[in-house]
C-alpha positions as CSV (number, residue, x, y, z in Angstrom):
1,M,-13.5,-19.0,24.4
2,I,-9.9,-17.9,25.7
3,R,-8.2,-15.0,23.8
4,T,-5.0,-15.7,22.4
5,P,-1.8,-13.0,21.9
6,A,-2.7,-13.4,17.8
7,Y,-6.3,-12.9,18.6
8,W,-5.7,-9.3,20.1
9,F,-3.2,-8.2,17.9
10,A,-5.1,-9.4,14.8
11,R,-7.7,-6.9,16.7
12,F,-5.3,-4.0,17.2
13,N,-4.1,-4.2,13.7
14,L,-7.4,-3.9,12.2
15,N,-8.2,-1.1,14.7
16,R,-4.8,0.6,13.6
17,D,-5.7,0.3,10.2
18,R,-9.9,1.6,10.6
19,I,-7.6,4.9,12.7
20,S,-5.7,5.3,9.4
21,Q,-8.1,5.3,7.0
22,K,-10.5,7.8,8.9
23,I,-7.4,9.8,9.2
24,G,-7.1,9.6,5.3
25,L,-11.3,10.2,4.8
26,M,-10.6,12.9,7.2
27,F,-7.7,14.2,4.5
28,K,-9.5,13.6,1.4
29,R,-12.8,15.6,2.8
30,V,-10.8,18.9,4.0
31,F,-9.1,18.4,0.1
32,D,-12.1,18.1,-1.5
33,V,-14.3,21.1,0.2
34,V,-11.2,23.3,0.3
35,F,-10.6,22.4,-3.8
36,C,-14.3,22.6,-4.6
37,T,-15.2,25.8,-2.6
38,L,-12.3,27.4,-4.7
39,G,-13.1,25.9,-7.8
40,L,-16.8,27.2,-7.8
41,I,-15.5,31.0,-6.9
42,V,-12.8,30.8,-9.8
43,L,-15.3,29.1,-12.2
44,S,-18.4,31.6,-11.1
45,P,-17.7,33.5,-14.1
46,F,-17.7,31.1,-16.8
47,F,-20.6,29.3,-15.3
48,L,-22.5,32.3,-16.1
49,F,-21.6,32.1,-19.7
50,I,-22.3,28.8,-19.8
51,A,-25.8,29.6,-18.6
52,V,-26.4,32.0,-20.8
53,L,-25.2,29.6,-23.6
54,I,-28.0,27.1,-22.3
55,K,-30.8,29.6,-22.5
56,I,-30.0,30.8,-26.0
57,G,-29.5,27.3,-27.1
58,S,-33.2,25.8,-25.9
59,P,-35.8,26.3,-23.4
60,G,-35.7,25.0,-20.0
61,P,-33.9,25.6,-16.8
62,I,-29.6,25.2,-16.4
63,F,-29.3,22.5,-14.3
64,Y,-30.2,19.2,-14.9
65,R,-30.8,16.9,-11.2
66,G,-31.4,13.1,-11.6
67,K,-31.5,10.3,-9.3
68,R,-28.0,8.7,-8.2
69,M,-27.1,5.9,-5.8
70,G,-24.7,7.2,-3.4
71,K,-22.7,6.2,0.1
72,D,-24.1,3.4,1.7
73,N,-26.7,2.7,-1.1
74,V,-28.4,6.5,0.1
75,P,-29.8,7.6,-3.4
76,F,-28.9,11.7,-4.1
77,N,-29.9,14.3,-6.7
78,I,-26.7,14.8,-9.1
79,I,-26.5,18.4,-10.3
80,K,-25.4,18.9,-13.8
81,F,-25.8,21.4,-16.6
82,R,-28.8,21.2,-18.7
83,T,-27.6,19.3,-22.1
84,M,-30.5,17.9,-23.3
85,Y,-34.1,19.4,-24.9
86,E,-36.8,19.6,-22.1
87,T,-39.0,17.1,-23.8
88,P,-40.7,14.3,-22.1
89,A,-38.8,12.5,-24.7
90,S,-35.8,13.1,-23.3
91,Y,-37.0,11.7,-19.6
92,M,-38.5,8.7,-21.1
93,G,-35.5,7.6,-23.1
94,P,-32.9,5.1,-22.6
95,K,-30.7,5.8,-18.8
96,V,-26.8,6.5,-21.2
97,T,-26.7,8.4,-24.4
98,C,-25.0,8.0,-27.8
99,S,-23.0,9.8,-29.9
100,D,-26.1,10.5,-31.7
101,D,-28.8,10.6,-29.5
102,P,-31.3,13.2,-30.7
103,R,-32.2,14.2,-27.3
104,V,-28.7,16.4,-26.7
105,T,-28.5,19.9,-28.4
106,R,-26.0,21.1,-29.7
107,V,-24.9,23.0,-26.4
108,G,-25.0,20.1,-24.9
109,R,-23.0,18.0,-27.4
110,W,-20.5,20.4,-27.0
111,L,-20.7,20.4,-22.9
112,R,-20.5,16.2,-23.2
113,D,-17.2,16.3,-25.2
114,T,-15.7,18.7,-23.2
115,K,-17.0,17.4,-19.6
116,I,-18.0,21.2,-18.7
117,N,-21.6,19.9,-17.7
118,E,-19.6,17.9,-14.9
119,F,-18.5,20.9,-13.0
120,P,-21.8,21.8,-11.3
121,Q,-21.3,18.4,-9.0
122,L,-18.4,20.4,-7.2
123,W,-21.9,21.3,-5.3
124,N,-22.2,17.7,-4.7
125,V,-18.7,17.4,-3.3
126,I,-19.6,20.5,-0.6
127,R,-22.7,19.0,0.5
128,G,-21.1,15.7,1.1
129,D,-23.1,14.0,-1.4
130,M,-20.0,12.8,-3.6
131,S,-16.2,13.5,-3.7
132,L,-13.6,14.4,-5.9
133,V,-12.4,11.2,-7.1
134,G,-14.6,8.0,-6.5
135,P,-16.5,5.6,-8.6
136,R,-19.1,7.7,-11.1
137,P,-22.5,7.6,-9.4
138,E,-25.2,4.9,-11.6
139,D,-29.2,5.5,-11.4
140,P,-30.5,3.5,-9.1
141,E,-32.5,1.1,-11.8
142,I,-28.8,0.2,-13.2
143,V,-27.5,-0.2,-10.0
144,A,-30.1,-2.5,-9.1
145,G,-28.9,-4.9,-11.6
146,W,-25.5,-5.3,-10.0
147,S,-24.3,-8.4,-7.8
148,E,-24.3,-8.2,-3.9
149,E,-20.5,-7.7,-3.9
150,E,-20.4,-5.0,-6.6
151,R,-22.9,-2.8,-4.2
152,R,-21.2,-3.6,-1.1
153,E,-17.9,-2.5,-2.2
154,I,-18.3,0.3,-4.6
155,L,-20.9,2.1,-2.5
156,S,-18.9,1.7,0.3
157,V,-17.2,5.4,-0.4
158,R,-18.5,8.2,-1.7
159,P,-18.6,8.4,-5.5
160,G,-16.9,10.7,-7.6
161,I,-16.9,13.5,-10.1
162,T,-14.1,11.7,-12.1
163,S,-12.6,8.0,-12.0
164,P,-10.2,5.7,-13.5
165,A,-13.3,4.2,-15.1
166,S,-14.4,8.0,-16.3
167,V,-11.3,8.7,-18.0
168,I,-10.4,5.5,-19.5
169,Y,-13.9,5.5,-21.1
170,H,-14.5,9.3,-21.6
171,D,-15.8,8.6,-24.7
172,E,-18.3,5.9,-24.0
173,E,-20.9,7.8,-25.9
174,K,-19.0,6.9,-29.5
175,L,-18.5,3.5,-28.2
176,M,-22.9,2.8,-29.0
177,D,-25.2,2.4,-31.2
178,L,-28.9,4.3,-30.7
179,R,-30.5,0.7,-31.8
180,N,-29.1,-0.5,-28.7
181,V,-27.8,1.8,-26.3
182,M,-28.5,0.1,-22.9
183,G,-27.7,-3.1,-24.7
184,I,-24.1,-2.4,-25.0
185,Y,-23.9,-0.5,-22.2
186,L,-25.0,-3.6,-19.7
187,D,-23.7,-6.2,-21.9
188,E,-20.3,-4.8,-22.8
189,I,-19.3,-1.2,-21.0
190,L,-20.5,-1.1,-17.4
191,P,-18.9,-4.8,-16.7
192,K,-15.3,-3.3,-17.3
193,K,-16.2,0.2,-15.7
194,L,-17.2,-2.0,-12.4
195,R,-14.1,-3.8,-12.6
196,L,-12.2,-0.2,-12.7
197,D,-14.8,0.9,-9.9
198,M,-13.9,-1.8,-7.4
199,L,-9.9,-1.6,-8.0
200,Y,-10.1,1.8,-7.2
201,T,-12.1,1.0,-3.7
202,R,-9.4,-1.5,-2.7
203,H,-6.6,0.8,-4.0
204,R,-7.5,4.2,-3.1
205,S,-5.1,6.8,-1.9
206,F,-5.0,10.2,-2.0
207,F,-2.0,10.1,-4.3
208,A,-3.9,7.8,-6.2
209,D,-6.6,10.5,-6.7
210,L,-4.3,13.1,-7.5
211,D,-3.0,10.7,-10.6
212,I,-6.6,10.2,-11.4
213,L,-7.0,14.1,-11.1
214,F,-4.2,14.6,-13.3
215,L,-5.2,12.4,-16.0
216,T,-8.6,13.6,-16.2
217,A,-7.1,17.3,-17.0
218,L,-5.5,15.4,-20.0
219,I,-9.4,14.6,-21.5
220,V,-9.3,17.9,-22.6
221,F,-6.4,17.0,-25.3
222,P,-7.8,13.8,-27.2
223,R,-4.6,13.4,-28.6
224,L,-2.6,12.2,-25.6
225,L,-5.3,10.0,-24.9
226,K,-5.0,7.9,-28.1
227,R,-3.0,5.4,-26.4
228,S,-4.6,2.6,-23.5
229,I,-3.9,3.7,-20.3
230,P,-3.0,0.7,-18.3
231,D,-4.9,0.2,-14.8
232,T,-1.3,1.1,-13.1
233,A,-1.3,4.4,-13.8
234,F,-4.4,4.8,-11.7
235,F,-3.5,3.2,-8.5
236,S,0.5,3.5,-9.1
237,G,0.9,6.3,-11.4
238,W,3.7,8.9,-11.4
239,I,2.3,11.3,-8.6
240,Q,2.0,8.2,-6.4
241,R,5.4,6.5,-7.2
242,L,7.0,10.4,-6.6
243,A,5.2,11.2,-3.5
244,N,5.8,7.3,-2.1
245,R,9.2,6.4,-3.0
246,F,11.1,9.2,-4.0
247,I,10.0,12.3,-2.1
248,S,9.0,10.4,0.8
249,W,12.7,8.2,1.5
250,L,14.4,11.9,0.1
251,V,12.9,13.9,2.7
252,V,13.6,11.1,5.4
253,D,17.7,10.9,4.4
254,T,17.7,14.6,4.1
255,L,16.2,15.0,8.0
256,T,18.4,12.6,8.9
257,A,21.9,13.6,7.5
258,F,20.6,17.3,8.7
259,V,20.4,15.7,12.2
260,A,23.6,14.0,12.0
261,I,25.6,17.0,10.6
262,S,23.9,19.5,13.3
263,V,24.7,16.9,15.8
264,I,28.7,16.7,15.2
265,G,28.5,19.9,13.8
266,V,27.8,21.3,17.3
267,F,30.1,19.0,19.4
268,Y,33.0,20.1,17.1
269,R,32.2,23.4,17.9
270,N,32.2,23.3,21.3
271,Q,35.7,21.7,21.1
272,A,37.2,24.2,19.4
273,P,36.2,27.3,17.3
274,L,35.4,26.2,13.3
275,N,35.2,30.3,12.5
276,W,32.8,29.3,9.8
277,G,29.7,31.2,11.5
278,F,25.7,30.4,12.1
279,T,24.7,30.8,8.5
280,P,27.5,29.3,6.4
281,L,27.2,25.9,8.7
282,L,23.6,25.8,8.5
283,I,23.9,26.3,4.4
284,F,26.5,23.5,4.5
285,T,24.0,21.4,6.7
286,I,21.1,21.5,4.7
287,L,23.3,21.2,1.1
288,F,24.9,18.0,2.5
289,S,21.8,16.8,3.9
290,F,19.9,17.3,0.8
291,L,23.3,15.5,-1.5
292,F,23.2,12.5,0.7
293,G,19.3,12.1,0.1
294,I,19.9,12.8,-3.7
295,A,22.4,10.3,-3.8
296,N,20.7,7.4,-2.2
297,A,17.3,8.1,-4.6
298,S,19.9,8.1,-7.3
299,W,21.0,4.6,-6.7
300,R,17.1,3.8,-6.6
301,L,17.5,2.8,-3.0
302,D,13.8,4.4,-2.7
303,R,12.8,1.5,-4.8
304,V,13.4,-1.1,-2.6
305,M,10.6,-2.1,0.1
306,W,13.0,-2.3,3.4
307,S,11.0,-4.8,5.0
308,R,12.2,-7.4,3.0
309,A,15.7,-5.8,2.2
310,T,18.6,-8.6,1.9
311,L,22.2,-7.9,2.6
312,P,23.4,-6.4,-0.5
313,D,20.8,-3.5,-0.3
314,A,22.2,-2.4,3.2
315,M,25.6,-2.5,1.5
316,K,24.0,0.0,-1.1
317,L,23.5,2.0,1.3
318,V,26.7,1.7,3.2
319,I,28.6,2.5,-0.3
320,T,26.5,6.0,-0.9
321,G,27.1,6.8,2.6
322,G,30.8,6.2,1.8
323,V,31.4,7.9,-1.8
324,M,29.5,10.9,0.4
325,T,31.8,10.9,3.2
326,I,35.4,10.9,0.9
327,A,33.8,13.5,-1.6
328,M,33.7,16.0,2.0
329,M,36.4,15.3,2.7
330,V,38.1,15.2,-1.0
331,L,36.2,18.9,-1.3
332,N,37.2,20.1,2.2
333,H,40.8,19.4,1.8
334,S,40.9,21.5,-1.9
335,Q,39.3,23.9,0.5
336,G,42.4,24.3,2.6
337,I,44.5,24.4,-0.5
338,Y,42.6,26.7,-2.6
339,Y,40.5,28.5,-0.1
340,W,37.8,28.4,-2.9
341,L,35.2,30.0,0.0
342,P,36.7,32.2,2.4
343,Y,36.5,29.7,5.3
344,P,39.0,27.7,7.2
345,A,38.7,24.0,6.1
346,L,37.1,22.0,8.7
347,P,38.4,19.1,11.1
348,Q,38.4,15.7,8.2
349,S,37.9,13.6,11.7
350,M,34.5,16.2,11.7
351,L,33.7,15.1,8.1
352,F,34.1,11.6,8.7
353,T,32.2,11.3,11.9
354,I,29.5,13.3,9.7
355,G,29.6,10.5,7.0
356,L,29.6,7.6,9.5
357,L,27.0,8.9,11.9
358,T,24.5,9.7,8.8
359,T,25.4,6.5,7.4
360,I,23.9,4.5,10.4
361,G,21.3,6.4,10.4
362,F,20.3,5.5,6.6
363,L,20.8,1.8,8.0
364,F,18.6,2.3,11.3
365,T,15.5,4.4,9.7
366,R,15.0,1.4,7.1
367,F,16.1,-1.4,9.2
368,R,14.4,0.0,12.4
369,V,11.7,-2.5,12.8
370,R,13.9,-5.3,12.8
371,F,16.8,-3.1,15.1
372,F,14.0,-2.9,17.9
373,D,12.5,-6.8,17.2
374,A,16.6,-8.2,17.7
375,L,16.6,-5.7,20.9
376,T,13.5,-6.0,23.0
377,G,14.3,-10.3,22.1
378,G,17.4,-10.3,23.0
379,W,16.5,-8.0,26.2
380,A,13.5,-10.1,27.1
381,I,15.7,-13.9,26.8
382,L,18.6,-12.0,29.3
383,N,16.6,-10.9,31.6
384,N,13.7,-13.8,31.8
385,P,13.4,-16.4,28.8
386,S,10.2,-17.6,30.4
387,A,8.8,-14.0,30.7
388,A,9.0,-13.1,27.2
389,F,5.9,-11.6,25.6
390,G,3.5,-13.7,23.2
391,E,1.8,-17.1,22.8
392,R,4.7,-19.7,23.2
393,V,5.0,-21.9,20.4
394,L,6.9,-25.0,19.8
395,I,7.8,-26.4,15.9
396,V,7.6,-30.4,16.0
397,G,10.1,-31.6,13.4
398,C,13.4,-29.9,11.6
399,G,12.7,-31.0,7.8
400,E,11.7,-29.1,4.9
401,E,7.9,-27.9,6.9
402,S,9.3,-26.2,9.9
403,K,10.8,-23.8,6.9
404,L,7.3,-23.0,6.6
405,A,6.3,-22.5,10.3
406,L,9.0,-19.9,11.0
407,W,8.6,-18.3,8.1
408,L,5.3,-17.9,8.6
409,L,5.4,-17.3,12.7
410,H,7.9,-14.4,11.9
411,R,5.2,-12.2,9.4
412,S,3.3,-9.5,10.4
413,Y,1.9,-9.3,13.5
414,F,2.4,-13.0,14.5
415,R,5.7,-12.6,15.5
416,Y,4.7,-10.2,18.1
417,A,1.9,-12.4,19.0
418,F,4.4,-15.9,19.3
419,K,7.1,-15.8,21.0
420,I,8.9,-19.7,20.1
421,V,10.6,-21.7,22.0
422,G,12.1,-24.0,20.2
423,M,11.7,-27.1,18.3
424,V,11.9,-31.3,18.7
425,D,12.9,-33.5,16.5
426,E,13.1,-37.9,16.2
427,N,16.5,-37.0,15.3
428,P,18.6,-37.2,18.2
429,C,21.6,-35.6,16.8
430,L,20.4,-32.8,16.5
431,K,19.9,-32.0,20.1
432,G,21.4,-28.8,21.2
433,M,21.1,-27.6,17.5
434,K,20.2,-24.3,16.0
435,I,18.5,-23.9,13.1
436,E,17.3,-20.5,11.8
437,G,18.3,-19.6,15.1
438,C,16.2,-21.6,16.6
439,T,17.3,-24.6,18.9
440,V,16.3,-28.2,19.2
441,L,15.6,-29.0,22.5
442,G,14.6,-32.3,22.8
443,N,13.0,-35.2,20.9
444,L,9.5,-36.1,20.7
445,K,9.3,-38.5,23.7
446,D,10.4,-35.1,25.6
447,L,7.0,-32.9,24.6
448,P,5.5,-33.3,27.7
449,E,8.3,-32.1,29.5
450,L,8.9,-29.2,26.7
451,I,5.1,-28.1,27.3
452,K,5.0,-28.0,30.9
453,K,8.5,-26.8,30.9
454,H,7.8,-23.4,28.7
455,H,4.0,-23.2,28.9
456,V,4.2,-23.9,25.6
457,G,0.5,-22.9,24.1
458,L,0.5,-23.9,20.1
459,L,2.1,-26.8,19.1
460,I,2.5,-26.7,14.9
461,S,3.2,-30.3,14.4
462,T,5.0,-30.9,10.6
463,V,5.6,-34.9,10.9
464,Q,2.5,-37.1,11.3
465,V,0.3,-36.2,14.4
466,S,0.0,-40.3,14.9
467,K,4.0,-39.8,16.6
468,L,1.8,-37.2,18.9
469,E,0.3,-39.8,21.0
470,Q,1.8,-38.7,24.4
471,V,0.5,-34.9,23.9
472,K,-2.9,-36.1,23.3
473,K,-2.9,-38.3,26.4
474,M,-1.9,-35.1,28.1
475,N,-5.8,-33.5,28.2
476,H,-3.8,-30.1,28.2
477,S,-7.0,-27.3,28.2
478,F,-5.0,-24.6,26.9
479,L,-3.0,-26.6,24.2
480,R,-3.5,-26.0,21.0
481,V,-2.0,-28.2,18.0
482,V,-1.9,-27.1,14.7
483,A,-1.0,-30.1,12.0
484,L,1.3,-28.6,9.4
485,D,2.0,-31.7,8.0
486,E,-2.1,-32.4,7.1
487,I,-2.0,-29.2,5.2
488,L,0.7,-29.9,3.1
489,G,-0.1,-33.3,1.9
490,A,-3.6,-31.8,1.0
491,L,-1.1,-29.3,-1.2
492,Y,1.2,-31.9,-2.0
493,H,-1.9,-34.0,-3.5
494,V,-3.6,-31.5,-5.2
495,L,-0.1,-29.9,-7.1
496,L,1.0,-33.6,-8.0
497,Q,-1.9,-34.7,-9.6
498,P,-1.2,-36.2,-13.3
499,V,-1.8,-33.8,-16.1
500,T,-0.3,-35.6,-18.5
501,T,1.4,-39.5,-19.5
502,L,1.2,-42.3,-17.3
503,E,5.2,-41.5,-17.5
504,Y,4.4,-38.5,-15.0
505,S,1.8,-39.8,-12.9
506,Q,4.4,-42.9,-12.0
507,W,7.0,-39.6,-11.2
508,T,4.5,-37.8,-9.0
509,S,3.2,-40.8,-7.3
510,S,7.2,-41.5,-6.5
511,L,7.5,-38.4,-5.1
512,I,4.6,-38.6,-2.6
513,G,5.6,-42.0,-1.6
514,R,8.9,-41.1,-0.5
515,R,7.9,-38.1,1.2
516,I,5.7,-40.4,3.5
517,R,8.6,-42.7,4.2
518,N,10.5,-39.6,5.1
519,G,8.0,-38.3,6.9
């Protein structure tokens, strides 16, 4: 089997994702161990107090150990403070409890309501059985009733002391009736908890874990949790948004401005003395670097997905840089008149250059991928157009369907794995024209010659395959043909199914007929 560039790029991206995931898991594990170790040390006197209360309340052990299903379907013993009477009935009853369960002691009721009975699981985290945040571990008998997909996803990560499901259903015992505890739990509560657990396994991140820990801490304040919590609060909460949007770009913008101010400052200081001294210049650099970052955040530029940004988004960056540059120059001019500080005014040209370089830096950090794509692509074409990296693609047809082909080939790793050499079309008037940056090299009869000349490995056809008889006769073992027209035809057929009246059916039929005639 011949491995195409798309295959190797897919493998590369998958391996890169696995490496990033492993690094994230290592960081999470270190955080869990450090946090839980400190927690056990700090809470040890409190644990001693709880142990005395449990012993006074009822005879029996201080801790409860029960079988739970852990990561990779491996069972382990979970540790909790004992909350039930040490009698055979406590072990023979339902696997879950309700608010009026007679097996629970008075002290145990308080421990369950405050969730203090879960604190000993800090030791499970240190041992590696659990994590601070993850799907709550279930009894093996309950796990046996899960679907194969649920077991595969949920048991792929370490179970946690807390989770989105445990926050939302922190008072699940009040939702169940003693007469049908397991029925209500299995039919009504468990499916919803499993849905939340699967969402967590798919969208988990370190900052999302911090959001979940924060919401877990609010359980001790019941009034704050009376309103329902949306799913987004766990996977895109304020900590995650603050870190991934505001703080990350604020740091990047501040560092970018710091570099620009430092470079220009050193250059001007070598040309002539600034009479400021190192410390004041350093303070000036840090202050205005931070203000540049704040200005970008105030325009909500931290919320833009820059991989898919538009020209107006880029213009906002330019405007922000211009406003900050003018503000610096105005303040510097007033310093030269009123001497607010015991330092002379800086050269206005220096501040203008700082603003210009900082703005360019803002644009570069956000559009760096597009910049390097254009730079490397242009360099390859200038040096040797036929030596550009990636499997060479020829698009057949310049109609509406070709937009989809171009869009697809510019997405994700496809843009690195494939090199579009051009397009061909039945219309001879289009030869030599550029369509969305892609040159029309000829018409259908030129296909065999173009395939050989440009060493084309992939042919994406947006016209009827029956028109490619010359290509079929080539018998090229390395040429692959993707009939995009057939795929879109099936899609059109599904989308344009008649669903209302006869007139609607006639209208859609006419659309399909017109499309076939034009194809």
